[in-house]
PDB file of the backbone (N, CA, C, O) and the ligand in Angstrom, with CONECT records:
HET     CA  A 101       1
ATOM      1  N   MET A   1      21.134   3.116 -20.317  1.00  0.00           N
ATOM      2  CA  MET A   1      21.436   2.973 -18.901  1.00  0.00           C
ATOM      3  C   MET A   1      20.608   3.945 -18.057  1.00  0.00           C
ATOM      4  O   MET A   1      20.162   3.610 -16.959  1.00  0.00           O
ATOM      5  N   GLU A   2      20.413   5.141 -18.585  1.00  0.00           N
ATOM      6  CA  GLU A   2      19.577   6.096 -17.842  1.00  0.00           C
ATOM      7  C   GLU A   2      18.191   5.526 -17.597  1.00  0.00           C
ATOM      8  O   GLU A   2      17.624   5.664 -16.513  1.00  0.00           O
ATOM      9  N   SER A   3      17.659   4.882 -18.631  1.00  0.00           N
ATOM     10  CA  SER A   3      16.301   4.353 -18.481  1.00  0.00           C
ATOM     11  C   SER A   3      16.261   3.218 -17.454  1.00  0.00           C
ATOM     12  O   SER A   3      15.266   3.043 -16.750  1.00  0.00           O
ATOM     13  N   ALA A   4      17.343   2.456 -17.377  1.00  0.00           N
ATOM     14  CA  ALA A   4      17.398   1.375 -16.382  1.00  0.00           C
ATOM     15  C   ALA A   4      17.384   1.960 -14.969  1.00  0.00           C
ATOM     16  O   ALA A   4      16.699   1.450 -14.082  1.00  0.00           O
ATOM     17  N   ILE A   5      18.142   3.028 -14.775  1.00  0.00           N
ATOM     18  CA  ILE A   5      18.188   3.666 -13.451  1.00  0.00           C
ATOM     19  C   ILE A   5      16.822   4.258 -13.110  1.00  0.00           C
ATOM     20  O   ILE A   5      16.344   4.147 -11.981  1.00  0.00           O
ATOM     21  N   LYS A   6      16.209   4.887 -14.104  1.00  0.00           N
ATOM     22  CA  LYS A   6      14.874   5.448 -13.880  1.00  0.00           C
ATOM     23  C   LYS A   6      13.879   4.357 -13.518  1.00  0.00           C
ATOM     24  O   LYS A   6      13.008   4.549 -12.669  1.00  0.00           O
ATOM     25  N   THR A   7      14.019   3.210 -14.173  1.00  0.00           N
ATOM     26  CA  THR A   7      13.120   2.092 -13.868  1.00  0.00           C
ATOM     27  C   THR A   7      13.281   1.640 -12.421  1.00  0.00           C
ATOM     28  O   THR A   7      12.300   1.347 -11.737  1.00  0.00           O
ATOM     29  N   ILE A   8      14.521   1.586 -11.969  1.00  0.00           N
ATOM     30  CA  ILE A   8      14.786   1.175 -10.584  1.00  0.00           C
ATOM     31  C   ILE A   8      14.106   2.136  -9.611  1.00  0.00           C
ATOM     32  O   ILE A   8      13.476   1.715  -8.640  1.00  0.00           O
ATOM     33  N   VAL A   9      14.243   3.427  -9.887  1.00  0.00           N
ATOM     34  CA  VAL A   9      13.645   4.440  -9.012  1.00  0.00           C
ATOM     35  C   VAL A   9      12.116   4.408  -9.094  1.00  0.00           C
ATOM     36  O   VAL A   9      11.429   4.409  -8.073  1.00  0.00           O
ATOM     37  N   THR A  10      11.601   4.379 -10.313  1.00  0.00           N
ATOM     38  CA  THR A  10      10.155   4.390 -10.519  1.00  0.00           C
ATOM     39  C   THR A  10       9.489   3.162  -9.905  1.00  0.00           C
ATOM     40  O   THR A  10       8.403   3.249  -9.331  1.00  0.00           O
ATOM     41  N   THR A  11      10.157   2.019 -10.036  1.00  0.00           N
ATOM     42  CA  THR A  11       9.606   0.784  -9.480  1.00  0.00           C
ATOM     43  C   THR A  11       9.439   0.899  -7.971  1.00  0.00           C
ATOM     44  O   THR A  11       8.436   0.458  -7.409  1.00  0.00           O
ATOM     45  N   PHE A  12      10.431   1.497  -7.326  1.00  0.00           N
ATOM     46  CA  PHE A  12      10.327   1.685  -5.875  1.00  0.00           C
ATOM     47  C   PHE A  12       9.182   2.636  -5.534  1.00  0.00           C
ATOM     48  O   PHE A  12       8.345   2.342  -4.681  1.00  0.00           O
ATOM     49  N   LEU A  13       9.162   3.779  -6.215  1.00  0.00           N
ATOM     50  CA  LEU A  13       8.158   4.803  -5.910  1.00  0.00           C
ATOM     51  C   LEU A  13       6.740   4.283  -6.144  1.00  0.00           C
ATOM     52  O   LEU A  13       5.838   4.525  -5.342  1.00  0.00           O
ATOM     53  N   THR A  14       6.559   3.571  -7.243  1.00  0.00           N
ATOM     54  CA  THR A  14       5.245   3.013  -7.547  1.00  0.00           C
ATOM     55  C   THR A  14       4.837   1.990  -6.494  1.00  0.00           C
ATOM     56  O   THR A  14       3.700   1.988  -6.022  1.00  0.00           O
ATOM     57  N   SER A  15       5.783   1.118  -6.130  1.00  0.00           N
ATOM     58  CA  SER A  15       5.488   0.070  -5.147  1.00  0.00           C
ATOM     59  C   SER A  15       5.209   0.655  -3.768  1.00  0.00           C
ATOM     60  O   SER A  15       4.397   0.121  -3.012  1.00  0.00           O
ATOM     61  N   ALA A  16       5.891   1.763  -3.444  1.00  0.00           N
ATOM     62  CA  ALA A  16       5.730   2.374  -2.122  1.00  0.00           C
ATOM     63  C   ALA A  16       4.472   3.240  -2.056  1.00  0.00           C
ATOM     64  O   ALA A  16       4.060   3.665  -0.976  1.00  0.00           O
ATOM     65  N   ARG A  17       3.877   3.494  -3.193  1.00  0.00           N
ATOM     66  CA  ARG A  17       2.649   4.292  -3.270  1.00  0.00           C
ATOM     67  C   ARG A  17       2.723   5.598  -2.489  1.00  0.00           C
ATOM     68  O   ARG A  17       1.867   5.894  -1.656  1.00  0.00           O
ATOM     69  N   GLY A  18       3.753   6.359  -2.773  1.00  0.00           N
ATOM     70  CA  GLY A  18       3.864   7.677  -2.166  1.00  0.00           C
ATOM     71  C   GLY A  18       4.466   7.694  -0.773  1.00  0.00           C
ATOM     72  O   GLY A  18       4.701   8.762  -0.208  1.00  0.00           O
ATOM     73  N   LYS A  19       4.718   6.504  -0.213  1.00  0.00           N
ATOM     74  CA  LYS A  19       5.350   6.477   1.099  1.00  0.00           C
ATOM     75  C   LYS A  19       6.862   6.379   0.935  1.00  0.00           C
ATOM     76  O   LYS A  19       7.376   6.154  -0.160  1.00  0.00           O
ATOM     77  N   GLU A  20       7.554   6.555   2.049  1.00  0.00           N
ATOM     78  CA  GLU A  20       9.009   6.533   1.964  1.00  0.00           C
ATOM     79  C   GLU A  20       9.580   5.121   2.023  1.00  0.00           C
ATOM     80  O   GLU A  20      10.731   4.889   1.650  1.00  0.00           O
ATOM     81  N   ASN A  21       8.769   4.185   2.492  1.00  0.00           N
ATOM     82  CA  ASN A  21       9.244   2.804   2.637  1.00  0.00           C
ATOM     83  C   ASN A  21       8.270   1.826   1.986  1.00  0.00           C
ATOM     84  O   ASN A  21       7.089   2.115   1.791  1.00  0.00           O
ATOM     85  N   LEU A  22       8.818   0.655   1.659  1.00  0.00           N
ATOM     86  CA  LEU A  22       7.964  -0.443   1.224  1.00  0.00           C
ATOM     87  C   LEU A  22       7.591  -1.240   2.466  1.00  0.00           C
ATOM     88  O   LEU A  22       8.463  -1.584   3.264  1.00  0.00           O
ATOM     89  N   ASP A  23       6.318  -1.536   2.637  1.00  0.00           N
ATOM     90  CA  ASP A  23       5.966  -2.440   3.731  1.00  0.00           C
ATOM     91  C   ASP A  23       6.173  -3.881   3.246  1.00  0.00           C
ATOM     92  O   ASP A  23       6.500  -4.116   2.083  1.00  0.00           O
ATOM     93  N   GLY A  24       5.981  -4.827   4.147  1.00  0.00           N
ATOM     94  CA  GLY A  24       6.256  -6.215   3.812  1.00  0.00           C
ATOM     95  C   GLY A  24       5.493  -6.704   2.590  1.00  0.00           C
ATOM     96  O   GLY A  24       6.035  -7.422   1.750  1.00  0.00           O
ATOM     97  N   LYS A  25       4.251  -6.313   2.504  1.00  0.00           N
ATOM     98  CA  LYS A  25       3.395  -6.757   1.415  1.00  0.00           C
ATOM     99  C   LYS A  25       3.877  -6.198   0.069  1.00  0.00           C
ATOM    100  O   LYS A  25       3.950  -6.911  -0.932  1.00  0.00           O
ATOM    101  N   ALA A  26       4.201  -4.910   0.081  1.00  0.00           N
ATOM    102  CA  ALA A  26       4.672  -4.254  -1.145  1.00  0.00           C
ATOM    103  C   ALA A  26       6.006  -4.844  -1.588  1.00  0.00           C
ATOM    104  O   ALA A  26       6.267  -4.990  -2.782  1.00  0.00           O
ATOM    105  N   PHE A  27       6.845  -5.180  -0.612  1.00  0.00           N
ATOM    106  CA  PHE A  27       8.149  -5.755  -0.943  1.00  0.00           C
ATOM    107  C   PHE A  27       7.979  -7.143  -1.560  1.00  0.00           C
ATOM    108  O   PHE A  27       8.631  -7.478  -2.549  1.00  0.00           O
ATOM    109  N   GLN A  28       7.091  -7.948  -0.961  1.00  0.00           N
ATOM    110  CA  GLN A  28       6.798  -9.280  -1.504  1.00  0.00           C
ATOM    111  C   GLN A  28       6.386  -9.184  -2.971  1.00  0.00           C
ATOM    112  O   GLN A  28       6.867  -9.917  -3.834  1.00  0.00           O
ATOM    113  N   LYS A  29       5.491  -8.264  -3.205  1.00  0.00           N
ATOM    114  CA  LYS A  29       4.935  -8.089  -4.537  1.00  0.00           C
ATOM    115  C   LYS A  29       6.004  -7.651  -5.535  1.00  0.00           C
ATOM    116  O   LYS A  29       6.086  -8.164  -6.652  1.00  0.00           O
ATOM    117  N   LEU A  30       6.810  -6.702  -5.107  1.00  0.00           N
ATOM    118  CA  LEU A  30       7.864  -6.186  -5.978  1.00  0.00           C
ATOM    119  C   LEU A  30       8.851  -7.292  -6.357  1.00  0.00           C
ATOM    120  O   LEU A  30       9.184  -7.463  -7.530  1.00  0.00           O
ATOM    121  N   VAL A  31       9.309  -8.033  -5.360  1.00  0.00           N
ATOM    122  CA  VAL A  31      10.304  -9.083  -5.610  1.00  0.00           C
ATOM    123  C   VAL A  31       9.734 -10.159  -6.524  1.00  0.00           C
ATOM    124  O   VAL A  31      10.387 -10.603  -7.468  1.00  0.00           O
ATOM    125  N   LYS A  32       8.517 -10.566  -6.229  1.00  0.00           N
ATOM    126  CA  LYS A  32       7.886 -11.624  -7.014  1.00  0.00           C
ATOM    127  C   LYS A  32       7.671 -11.190  -8.467  1.00  0.00           C
ATOM    128  O   LYS A  32       7.909 -11.949  -9.407  1.00  0.00           O
ATOM    129  N   LYS A  33       7.220  -9.965  -8.614  1.00  0.00           N
ATOM    130  CA  LYS A  33       6.860  -9.460  -9.939  1.00  0.00           C
ATOM    131  C   LYS A  33       8.072  -9.044 -10.764  1.00  0.00           C
ATOM    132  O   LYS A  33       8.116  -9.263 -11.975  1.00  0.00           O
ATOM    133  N   GLN A  34       9.064  -8.435 -10.090  1.00  0.00           N
ATOM    134  CA  GLN A  34      10.160  -7.814 -10.837  1.00  0.00           C
ATOM    135  C   GLN A  34      11.447  -8.620 -10.849  1.00  0.00           C
ATOM    136  O   GLN A  34      12.275  -8.442 -11.743  1.00  0.00           O
ATOM    137  N   LEU A  35      11.632  -9.506  -9.873  1.00  0.00           N
ATOM    138  CA  LEU A  35      12.937 -10.148  -9.757  1.00  0.00           C
ATOM    139  C   LEU A  35      12.891 -11.668  -9.890  1.00  0.00           C
ATOM    140  O   LEU A  35      13.880 -12.351  -9.625  1.00  0.00           O
ATOM    141  N   GLY A  36      11.742 -12.189 -10.300  1.00  0.00           N
ATOM    142  CA  GLY A  36      11.584 -13.634 -10.431  1.00  0.00           C
ATOM    143  C   GLY A  36      12.546 -14.271 -11.413  1.00  0.00           C
ATOM    144  O   GLY A  36      12.894 -15.444 -11.281  1.00  0.00           O
ATOM    145  N   GLY A  37      12.980 -13.489 -12.412  1.00  0.00           N
ATOM    146  CA  GLY A  37      13.869 -14.038 -13.427  1.00  0.00           C
ATOM    147  C   GLY A  37      15.331 -14.081 -13.024  1.00  0.00           C
ATOM    148  O   GLY A  37      16.120 -14.830 -13.600  1.00  0.00           O
ATOM    149  N   VAL A  38      15.688 -13.278 -12.038  1.00  0.00           N
ATOM    150  CA  VAL A  38      17.103 -13.200 -11.664  1.00  0.00           C
ATOM    151  C   VAL A  38      17.389 -13.731 -10.262  1.00  0.00           C
ATOM    152  O   VAL A  38      18.547 -13.886  -9.875  1.00  0.00           O
ATOM    153  N   MET A  39      16.321 -14.010  -9.496  1.00  0.00           N
ATOM    154  CA  MET A  39      16.519 -14.508  -8.140  1.00  0.00           C
ATOM    155  C   MET A  39      15.741 -15.795  -7.930  1.00  0.00           C
ATOM    156  O   MET A  39      14.740 -16.057  -8.597  1.00  0.00           O
ATOM    157  N   GLU A  40      16.225 -16.590  -6.987  1.00  0.00           N
ATOM    158  CA  GLU A  40      15.511 -17.808  -6.654  1.00  0.00           C
ATOM    159  C   GLU A  40      14.541 -17.552  -5.499  1.00  0.00           C
ATOM    160  O   GLU A  40      14.676 -16.581  -4.754  1.00  0.00           O
ATOM    161  N   ASP A  41      13.583 -18.429  -5.375  1.00  0.00           N
ATOM    162  CA  ASP A  41      12.650 -18.403  -4.232  1.00  0.00           C
ATOM    163  C   ASP A  41      11.783 -17.155  -4.128  1.00  0.00           C
ATOM    164  O   ASP A  41      11.285 -16.839  -3.048  1.00  0.00           O
ATOM    165  N   THR A  42      11.595 -16.440  -5.241  1.00  0.00           N
ATOM    166  CA  THR A  42      10.792 -15.220  -5.153  1.00  0.00           C
ATOM    167  C   THR A  42       9.310 -15.533  -4.947  1.00  0.00           C
ATOM    168  O   THR A  42       8.533 -14.657  -4.565  1.00  0.00           O
ATOM    169  N   ASP A  43       8.921 -16.784  -5.202  1.00  0.00           N
ATOM    170  CA  ASP A  43       7.538 -17.190  -4.968  1.00  0.00           C
ATOM    171  C   ASP A  43       7.292 -17.609  -3.516  1.00  0.00           C
ATOM    172  O   ASP A  43       6.150 -17.790  -3.094  1.00  0.00           O
ATOM    173  N   SER A  44       8.364 -17.758  -2.775  1.00  0.00           N
ATOM    174  CA  SER A  44       8.240 -18.198  -1.386  1.00  0.00           C
ATOM    175  C   SER A  44       8.136 -16.998  -0.448  1.00  0.00           C
ATOM    176  O   SER A  44       9.093 -16.240  -0.289  1.00  0.00           O
ATOM    177  N   ALA A  45       6.974 -16.834   0.165  1.00  0.00           N
ATOM    178  CA  ALA A  45       6.751 -15.690   1.058  1.00  0.00           C
ATOM    179  C   ALA A  45       7.760 -15.672   2.199  1.00  0.00           C
ATOM    180  O   ALA A  45       8.232 -14.607   2.600  1.00  0.00           O
ATOM    181  N   SER A  46       8.092 -16.855   2.724  1.00  0.00           N
ATOM    182  CA  SER A  46       9.029 -16.892   3.849  1.00  0.00           C
ATOM    183  C   SER A  46      10.446 -16.540   3.411  1.00  0.00           C
ATOM    184  O   SER A  46      11.186 -15.891   4.150  1.00  0.00           O
ATOM    185  N   ALA A  47      10.823 -16.968   2.209  1.00  0.00           N
ATOM    186  CA  ALA A  47      12.154 -16.642   1.702  1.00  0.00           C
ATOM    187  C   ALA A  47      12.290 -15.141   1.453  1.00  0.00           C
ATOM    188  O   ALA A  47      13.326 -14.543   1.743  1.00  0.00           O
ATOM    189  N   VAL A  48      11.225 -14.542   0.911  1.00  0.00           N
ATOM    190  CA  VAL A  48      11.255 -13.101   0.637  1.00  0.00           C
ATOM    191  C   VAL A  48      11.272 -12.320   1.943  1.00  0.00           C
ATOM    192  O   VAL A  48      11.923 -11.281   2.053  1.00  0.00           O
ATOM    193  N   LYS A  49      10.552 -12.833   2.921  1.00  0.00           N
ATOM    194  CA  LYS A  49      10.527 -12.176   4.224  1.00  0.00           C
ATOM    195  C   LYS A  49      11.908 -12.218   4.883  1.00  0.00           C
ATOM    196  O   LYS A  49      12.356 -11.258   5.508  1.00  0.00           O
ATOM    197  N   GLU A  50      12.547 -13.349   4.720  1.00  0.00           N
ATOM    198  CA  GLU A  50      13.906 -13.521   5.237  1.00  0.00           C
ATOM    199  C   GLU A  50      14.857 -12.526   4.566  1.00  0.00           C
ATOM    200  O   GLU A  50      15.716 -11.926   5.211  1.00  0.00           O
ATOM    201  N   MET A  51      14.677 -12.373   3.265  1.00  0.00           N
ATOM    202  CA  MET A  51      15.480 -11.435   2.481  1.00  0.00           C
ATOM    203  C   MET A  51      15.249 -10.011   2.987  1.00  0.00           C
ATOM    204  O   MET A  51      16.187  -9.226   3.127  1.00  0.00           O
ATOM    205  N   GLN A  52      14.000  -9.701   3.252  1.00  0.00           N
ATOM    206  CA  GLN A  52      13.642  -8.366   3.743  1.00  0.00           C
ATOM    207  C   GLN A  52      14.302  -8.088   5.091  1.00  0.00           C
ATOM    208  O   GLN A  52      14.790  -6.987   5.346  1.00  0.00           O
ATOM    209  N   ARG A  53      14.305  -9.104   5.940  1.00  0.00           N
ATOM    210  CA  ARG A  53      14.918  -8.967   7.259  1.00  0.00           C
ATOM    211  C   ARG A  53      16.416  -8.679   7.111  1.00  0.00           C
ATOM    212  O   ARG A  53      16.985  -7.870   7.843  1.00  0.00           O
ATOM    213  N   GLY A  54      17.036  -9.363   6.141  1.00  0.00           N
ATOM    214  CA  GLY A  54      18.462  -9.156   5.907  1.00  0.00           C
ATOM    215  C   GLY A  54      18.785  -7.756   5.407  1.00  0.00           C
ATOM    216  O   GLY A  54      19.859  -7.219   5.679  1.00  0.00           O
ATOM    217  N   LEU A  55      17.839  -7.169   4.670  1.00  0.00           N
ATOM    218  CA  LEU A  55      18.064  -5.835   4.105  1.00  0.00           C
ATOM    219  C   LEU A  55      17.760  -4.726   5.099  1.00  0.00           C
ATOM    220  O   LEU A  55      18.251  -3.605   4.966  1.00  0.00           O
ATOM    221  N   ASP A  56      16.946  -5.051   6.095  1.00  0.00           N
ATOM    222  CA  ASP A  56      16.393  -4.035   6.988  1.00  0.00           C
ATOM    223  C   ASP A  56      17.426  -3.543   8.012  1.00  0.00           C
ATOM    224  O   ASP A  56      17.447  -3.972   9.166  1.00  0.00           O
ATOM    225  N   GLU A  57      18.270  -2.639   7.547  1.00  0.00           N
ATOM    226  CA  GLU A  57      19.383  -2.182   8.386  1.00  0.00           C
ATOM    227  C   GLU A  57      18.940  -1.473   9.659  1.00  0.00           C
ATOM    228  O   GLU A  57      19.573  -1.619  10.705  1.00  0.00           O
ATOM    229  N   ASN A  58      17.865  -0.711   9.576  1.00  0.00           N
ATOM    230  CA  ASN A  58      17.419   0.023  10.775  1.00  0.00           C
ATOM    231  C   ASN A  58      16.311  -0.720  11.528  1.00  0.00           C
ATOM    232  O   ASN A  58      15.713  -0.185  12.461  1.00  0.00           O
ATOM    233  N   SER A  59      16.050  -1.957  11.109  1.00  0.00           N
ATOM    234  CA  SER A  59      15.108  -2.842  11.804  1.00  0.00           C
ATOM    235  C   SER A  59      13.741  -2.218  12.082  1.00  0.00           C
ATOM    236  O   SER A  59      13.183  -2.390  13.165  1.00  0.00           O
ATOM    237  N   ASP A  60      13.207  -1.495  11.102  1.00  0.00           N
ATOM    238  CA  ASP A  60      11.878  -0.912  11.296  1.00  0.00           C
ATOM    239  C   ASP A  60      10.794  -1.752  10.621  1.00  0.00           C
ATOM    240  O   ASP A  60       9.622  -1.375  10.606  1.00  0.00           O
ATOM    241  N   GLY A  61      11.203  -2.900  10.062  1.00  0.00           N
ATOM    242  CA  GLY A  61      10.229  -3.788   9.439  1.00  0.00           C
ATOM    243  C   GLY A  61       9.806  -3.349   8.048  1.00  0.00           C
ATOM    244  O   GLY A  61       8.931  -3.959   7.432  1.00  0.00           O
ATOM    245  N   LYS A  62      10.430  -2.291   7.560  1.00  0.00           N
ATOM    246  CA  LYS A  62      10.109  -1.797   6.217  1.00  0.00           C
ATOM    247  C   LYS A  62      11.375  -1.664   5.402  1.00  0.00           C
ATOM    248  O   LYS A  62      12.484  -1.681   5.936  1.00  0.00           O
ATOM    249  N   VAL A  63      11.191  -1.530   4.091  1.00  0.00           N
ATOM    250  CA  VAL A  63      12.339  -1.421   3.209  1.00  0.00           C
ATOM    251  C   VAL A  63      12.425   0.003   2.662  1.00  0.00           C
ATOM    252  O   VAL A  63      11.573   0.431   1.884  1.00  0.00           O
ATOM    253  N   SER A  64      13.448   0.720   3.073  1.00  0.00           N
ATOM    254  CA  SER A  64      13.658   2.089   2.581  1.00  0.00           C
ATOM    255  C   SER A  64      14.279   2.032   1.193  1.00  0.00           C
ATOM    256  O   SER A  64      14.664   0.966   0.711  1.00  0.00           O
ATOM    257  N   PHE A  65      14.372   3.198   0.557  1.00  0.00           N
ATOM    258  CA  PHE A  65      15.001   3.223  -0.766  1.00  0.00           C
ATOM    259  C   PHE A  65      16.441   2.732  -0.686  1.00  0.00           C
ATOM    260  O   PHE A  65      16.908   1.998  -1.557  1.00  0.00           O
ATOM    261  N   GLN A  66      17.122   3.137   0.345  1.00  0.00           N
ATOM    262  CA  GLN A  66      18.518   2.724   0.503  1.00  0.00           C
ATOM    263  C   GLN A  66      18.632   1.207   0.674  1.00  0.00           C
ATOM    264  O   GLN A  66      19.520   0.573   0.105  1.00  0.00           O
ATOM    265  N   GLU A  67      17.734   0.645   1.455  1.00  0.00           N
ATOM    266  CA  GLU A  67      17.747  -0.801   1.679  1.00  0.00           C
ATOM    267  C   GLU A  67      17.377  -1.543   0.388  1.00  0.00           C
ATOM    268  O   GLU A  67      17.941  -2.591   0.074  1.00  0.00           O
ATOM    269  N   TYR A  68      16.435  -0.984  -0.335  1.00  0.00           N
ATOM    270  CA  TYR A  68      16.043  -1.522  -1.645  1.00  0.00           C
ATOM    271  C   TYR A  68      17.237  -1.494  -2.576  1.00  0.00           C
ATOM    272  O   TYR A  68      17.473  -2.438  -3.330  1.00  0.00           O
ATOM    273  N   PHE A  69      17.990  -0.407  -2.522  1.00  0.00           N
ATOM    274  CA  PHE A  69      19.135  -0.282  -3.409  1.00  0.00           C
ATOM    275  C   PHE A  69      20.228  -1.287  -3.067  1.00  0.00           C
ATOM    276  O   PHE A  69      20.979  -1.716  -3.943  1.00  0.00           O
ATOM    277  N   THR A  70      20.317  -1.657  -1.808  1.00  0.00           N
ATOM    278  CA  THR A  70      21.240  -2.719  -1.418  1.00  0.00           C
ATOM    279  C   THR A  70      20.884  -4.010  -2.141  1.00  0.00           C
ATOM    280  O   THR A  70      21.755  -4.737  -2.618  1.00  0.00           O
ATOM    281  N   LEU A  71      19.586  -4.277  -2.210  1.00  0.00           N
ATOM    282  CA  LEU A  71      19.120  -5.469  -2.919  1.00  0.00           C
ATOM    283  C   LEU A  71      19.482  -5.398  -4.403  1.00  0.00           C
ATOM    284  O   LEU A  71      19.959  -6.375  -4.980  1.00  0.00           O
ATOM    285  N   ILE A  72      19.251  -4.235  -5.012  1.00  0.00           N
ATOM    286  CA  ILE A  72      19.598  -4.048  -6.425  1.00  0.00           C
ATOM    287  C   ILE A  72      21.088  -4.318  -6.632  1.00  0.00           C
ATOM    288  O   ILE A  72      21.491  -4.918  -7.628  1.00  0.00           O
ATOM    289  N   GLY A  73      21.898  -3.864  -5.671  1.00  0.00           N
ATOM    290  CA  GLY A  73      23.339  -4.101  -5.746  1.00  0.00           C
ATOM    291  C   GLY A  73      23.677  -5.586  -5.715  1.00  0.00           C
ATOM    292  O   GLY A  73      24.530  -6.055  -6.468  1.00  0.00           O
ATOM    293  N   TYR A  74      23.000  -6.318  -4.837  1.00  0.00           N
ATOM    294  CA  TYR A  74      23.208  -7.770  -4.761  1.00  0.00           C
ATOM    295  C   TYR A  74      22.853  -8.441  -6.080  1.00  0.00           C
ATOM    296  O   TYR A  74      23.588  -9.285  -6.591  1.00  0.00           O
ATOM    297  N   VAL A  75      21.706  -8.039  -6.613  1.00  0.00           N
ATOM    298  CA  VAL A  75      21.234  -8.644  -7.860  1.00  0.00           C
ATOM    299  C   VAL A  75      22.202  -8.335  -8.995  1.00  0.00           C
ATOM    300  O   VAL A  75      22.543  -9.214  -9.787  1.00  0.00           O
ATOM    301  N   ALA A  76      22.644  -7.072  -9.070  1.00  0.00           N
ATOM    302  CA  ALA A  76      23.578  -6.669 -10.122  1.00  0.00           C
ATOM    303  C   ALA A  76      24.878  -7.465 -10.004  1.00  0.00           C
ATOM    304  O   ALA A  76      25.458  -7.896 -11.001  1.00  0.00           O
ATOM    305  N   ASN A  77      25.312  -7.645  -8.771  1.00  0.00           N
ATOM    306  CA  ASN A  77      26.528  -8.393  -8.513  1.00  0.00           C
ATOM    307  C   ASN A  77      26.377  -9.851  -8.951  1.00  0.00           C
ATOM    308  O   ASN A  77      27.278 -10.430  -9.557  1.00  0.00           O
ATOM    309  N   ALA A  78      25.226 -10.427  -8.633  1.00  0.00           N
ATOM    310  CA  ALA A  78      24.970 -11.823  -9.006  1.00  0.00           C
ATOM    311  C   ALA A  78      24.956 -11.986 -10.520  1.00  0.00           C
ATOM    312  O   ALA A  78      25.497 -12.953 -11.056  1.00  0.00           O
ATOM    313  N   ILE A  79      24.331 -11.030 -11.202  1.00  0.00           N
ATOM    314  CA  ILE A  79      24.275 -11.093 -12.663  1.00  0.00           C
ATOM    315  C   ILE A  79      25.681 -10.951 -13.245  1.00  0.00           C
ATOM    316  O   ILE A  79      26.053 -11.657 -14.182  1.00  0.00           O
ATOM    317  N   SER A  80      26.437 -10.046 -12.686  1.00  0.00           N
ATOM    318  CA  SER A  80      27.795  -9.824 -13.153  1.00  0.00           C
ATOM    319  C   SER A  80      28.656 -11.076 -12.979  1.00  0.00           C
ATOM    320  O   SER A  80      29.422 -11.443 -13.870  1.00  0.00           O
ATOM    321  N   GLU A  81      28.522 -11.726 -11.822  1.00  0.00           N
ATOM    322  CA  GLU A  81      29.297 -12.934 -11.583  1.00  0.00           C
ATOM    323  C   GLU A  81      28.879 -14.063 -12.507  1.00  0.00           C
ATOM    324  O   GLU A  81      29.709 -14.838 -12.982  1.00  0.00           O
ATOM    325  N   ARG A  82      27.591 -14.141 -12.751  1.00  0.00           N
ATOM    326  CA  ARG A  82      27.062 -15.159 -13.652  1.00  0.00           C
ATOM    327  C   ARG A  82      27.625 -14.947 -15.067  1.00  0.00           C
ATOM    328  O   ARG A  82      28.030 -15.886 -15.751  1.00  0.00           O
ATOM    329  N   SER A  83      27.630 -13.663 -15.470  1.00  0.00           N
ATOM    330  CA  SER A  83      28.041 -13.336 -16.834  1.00  0.00           C
ATOM    331  C   SER A  83      29.529 -13.574 -17.056  1.00  0.00           C
ATOM    332  O   SER A  83      29.949 -13.887 -18.170  1.00  0.00           O
ATOM    333  N   SER A  84      30.325 -13.428 -16.007  1.00  0.00           N
ATOM    334  CA  SER A  84      31.759 -13.619 -16.173  1.00  0.00           C
ATOM    335  C   SER A  84      32.180 -15.043 -15.805  1.00  0.00           C
ATOM    336  O   SER A  84      33.370 -15.351 -15.730  1.00  0.00           O
ATOM    337  N   GLY A  85      31.196 -15.895 -15.579  1.00  0.00           N
ATOM    338  CA  GLY A  85      31.472 -17.279 -15.227  1.00  0.00           C
ATOM    339  C   GLY A  85      32.055 -18.062 -16.395  1.00  0.00           C
ATOM    340  O   GLY A  85      32.114 -17.571 -17.523  1.00  0.00           O
ATOM    341  N   SER A  86      32.483 -19.282 -16.108  1.00  0.00           N
ATOM    342  CA  SER A  86      33.189 -20.075 -17.118  1.00  0.00           C
ATOM    343  C   SER A  86      32.304 -20.455 -18.305  1.00  0.00           C
ATOM    344  O   SER A  86      32.794 -20.648 -19.418  1.00  0.00           O
ATOM    345  N   ASN A  87      30.988 -20.561 -18.056  1.00  0.00           N
ATOM    346  CA  ASN A  87      30.128 -20.983 -19.164  1.00  0.00           C
ATOM    347  C   ASN A  87      29.407 -19.809 -19.831  1.00  0.00           C
ATOM    348  O   ASN A  87      28.377 -20.000 -20.479  1.00  0.00           O
ATOM    349  N   ALA A  88      29.942 -18.603 -19.676  1.00  0.00           N
ATOM    350  CA  ALA A  88      29.334 -17.449 -20.338  1.00  0.00           C
ATOM    351  C   ALA A  88      29.517 -17.595 -21.851  1.00  0.00           C
ATOM    352  O   ALA A  88      30.602 -17.952 -22.312  1.00  0.00           O
ATOM    353  N   ASP A  89      28.481 -17.324 -22.610  1.00  0.00           N
ATOM    354  CA  ASP A  89      28.635 -17.481 -24.057  1.00  0.00           C
ATOM    355  C   ASP A  89      29.286 -16.239 -24.653  1.00  0.00           C
ATOM    356  O   ASP A  89      29.299 -15.174 -24.036  1.00  0.00           O
ATOM    357  N   ALA A  90      29.801 -16.383 -25.807  1.00  0.00           N
ATOM    358  CA  ALA A  90      30.627 -15.324 -26.396  1.00  0.00           C
ATOM    359  C   ALA A  90      29.844 -14.477 -27.375  1.00  0.00           C
ATOM    360  O   ALA A  90      30.429 -13.909 -28.297  1.00  0.00           O
ATOM    361  N   SER A  91      28.582 -14.379 -27.208  1.00  0.00           N
ATOM    362  CA  SER A  91      27.777 -13.649 -28.190  1.00  0.00           C
ATOM    363  C   SER A  91      27.984 -12.143 -28.072  1.00  0.00           C
ATOM    364  O   SER A  91      27.382 -11.376 -28.824  1.00  0.00           O
TER     365      SER A  91
HETATM  366 CA    CA A 101      14.211  -0.475   7.146  1.00  0.00          CA2+
END
């Protein structure tokens, strides 16, 4: 679990390239590259942009670590709901 948390942090830092926020381009790239398996429409630039707008609490057009973490929370929640769904396998 520690390594998973480190990955979340490192992924943000690497994508932000030393800045405090992800710009639109970096966010597009991150979502497409890292979240394609767990989210829909990650190949759609407009869908990802819409997602970014939804996360952008301070409306600065960029994604801060906190806003990024909100997304991670959504994804974790979606995975959790999927896993506890009626067709979850018993492996
Ligand atoms: Ca923001």
